[in-house]
VOPAGU-2260 file (C-alpha; in pm, 1 decimal, decimal comma):
REM VOPAGU-2260
SITE   aa  ch    i         X         Y         Z
SITE  MET   A    0    3748,3   14414,4  -17775,5
SITE  ALA   A    1    3989,5   14125,0  -17796,4
SITE  PRO   A    2    3937,6   13819,2  -17572,7
SITE  ASP   A    3    4141,3   13809,0  -17249,6
SITE  GLU   A    4    4305,8   13465,9  -17276,3
SITE  GLU   A    5    4488,6   13503,9  -16942,4
SITE  VAL   A    6    4163,3   13462,7  -16749,7
SITE  VAL   A    7    4057,6   13138,7  -16926,2
SITE  GLY   A    8    4117,2   12836,0  -16702,3
SITE  ARG   A    9    4108,0   13038,9  -16380,5
SITE  THR   A   10    3859,6   12979,9  -16102,5
SITE  GLY   A   11    3653,7   13245,1  -15933,1
SITE  VAL   A   12    3357,1   13313,6  -15707,7
SITE  LEU   A   13    3027,2   13463,0  -15819,5
SITE  LEU   A   14    2959,0   13795,4  -15650,4
SITE  ILE   A   15    2622,7   13813,3  -15828,4
SITE  GLY   A   16    2453,8   13493,1  -15943,6
SITE  THR   A   17    2405,1   13426,9  -16314,0
SITE  ARG   A   18    2062,0   13387,2  -16475,1
SITE  GLY   A   19    2154,0   13148,3  -16754,2
SITE  SER   A   20    2043,4   13278,9  -17093,1
SITE  GLN   A   21    1841,2   13552,7  -16918,5
SITE  GLY   A   22    2148,4   13752,2  -16815,7
SITE  PRO   A   23    2494,6   13763,1  -16664,2
SITE  GLY   A   24    2619,5   13771,9  -16309,7
SITE  GLU   A   25    2953,4   13899,3  -16182,1
SITE  VAL   A   26    3260,5   13690,2  -16098,2
SITE  ARG   A   27    3577,1   13774,8  -15902,5
SITE  VAL   A   28    3883,5   13600,9  -16049,7
SITE  HIS   A   29    4241,1   13584,4  -15916,7
SITE  VAL   A   30    4455,4   13686,6  -16214,7
SITE  ARG   A   31    4765,4   13895,9  -16289,7
SITE  GLY   A   32    4874,8   13904,2  -15925,0
SITE  GLY   A   33    4544,6   14042,1  -15796,2
SITE  THR   A   34    4170,2   14005,2  -15833,5
SITE  GLU   A   35    3951,3   14138,1  -16111,7
SITE  THR   A   36    3578,4   14126,8  -16175,8
SITE  PHE   A   37    3406,6   14029,6  -16499,9
SITE  LEU   A   38    3051,1   13990,6  -16625,6
SITE  ALA   A   39    2986,8   13615,2  -16607,6
SITE  TRP   A   40    2761,4   13421,3  -16844,6
SITE  SER   A   41    2661,7   13057,5  -16787,1
SITE  PRO   A   42    2436,8   12806,9  -16967,1
SITE  ALA   A   43    2224,1   12755,9  -16654,3
SITE  PRO   A   44    2158,4   12985,6  -16357,1
SITE  LEU   A   45    2423,7   12973,4  -16082,6
SITE  PRO   A   46    2383,3   13116,4  -15729,8
SITE  GLN   A   47    2581,7   13391,9  -15564,0
SITE  GLY   A   48    2887,9   13241,9  -15391,1
SITE  ALA   A   49    2924,1   12951,9  -15637,3
SITE  GLU   A   50    3279,9   12858,6  -15732,6
SITE  VAL   A   51    3318,4   12868,7  -16110,0
SITE  LEU   A   52    3571,1   12794,5  -16383,4
SITE  VAL   A   53    3623,5   13046,6  -16665,1
SITE  ILE   A   54    3594,6   12851,7  -16991,7
SITE  GLU   A   55    3596,5   13135,9  -17245,4
SITE  SER   A   56    3656,5   13509,9  -17271,2
SITE  ARG   A   57    3409,8   13713,5  -17477,0
SITE  GLY   A   58    3626,6   14026,2  -17461,1
SITE  GLY   A   59    3501,6   14349,9  -17309,3
SITE  ARG   A   60    3548,2   14206,2  -16955,2
SITE  GLN   A   61    3287,9   13933,3  -17019,1
SITE  VAL   A   62    3351,0   13562,1  -16962,9
SITE  ASP   A   63    3167,6   13229,5  -16989,9
SITE  VAL   A   64    3174,7   13017,7  -16672,5
SITE  ILE   A   65    3065,4   12676,4  -16549,0
SITE  GLU   A   66    3018,0   12555,9  -16192,0
SITE  TRP   A   67    3342,2   12416,6  -16050,8
SITE  ALA   A   68    3425,2   12180,5  -15765,0
SITE  ASP   A   69    3797,7   12126,8  -15710,6
SITE  PRO   A   70    3851,4   11750,3  -15754,8
SITE  LEU   A   71    4138,7   11756,7  -15503,5
SITE  ASN   A   72    3898,7   11858,3  -15225,7
SITE  ALA   A   73    3727,6   11518,4  -15259,7
SITE  LEU   A   74    4058,3   11348,3  -15174,9
SITE  THR   A   75    4118,1   11549,6  -14857,6
SITE  GLY   A   76    3761,9   11604,1  -14743,5
SITE  ASP   A   77    3825,7   11979,4  -14758,2
SITE  PRO   A   78    3505,8   12165,1  -14856,8
SITE  GLY   A   79    3716,6   12434,5  -15024,8
SITE  ASP   A   80    3788,7   12798,8  -14963,3
SITE  ALA   A   81    3464,1   12993,8  -14959,9
SITE  ASP   A   82    3651,2   13329,7  -14961,4
């Protein structure tokens, strides 16, 4: 399967936490005018509900993610949208 480049650079929320190299979680990403879910891999375990940034698409509806904190929230004191 070809990588899905449209999802790279998008943020999302983990519906199921990742387990680092032990296995993927699941992430909901706003893309293409709606929301889609993908298997999410990360270098270190991340908890359910964590906001993440998609850094790479593996194809086959699998993505690599890292934990993400919107830097603009620090300027406004807004803790972010927890969806």
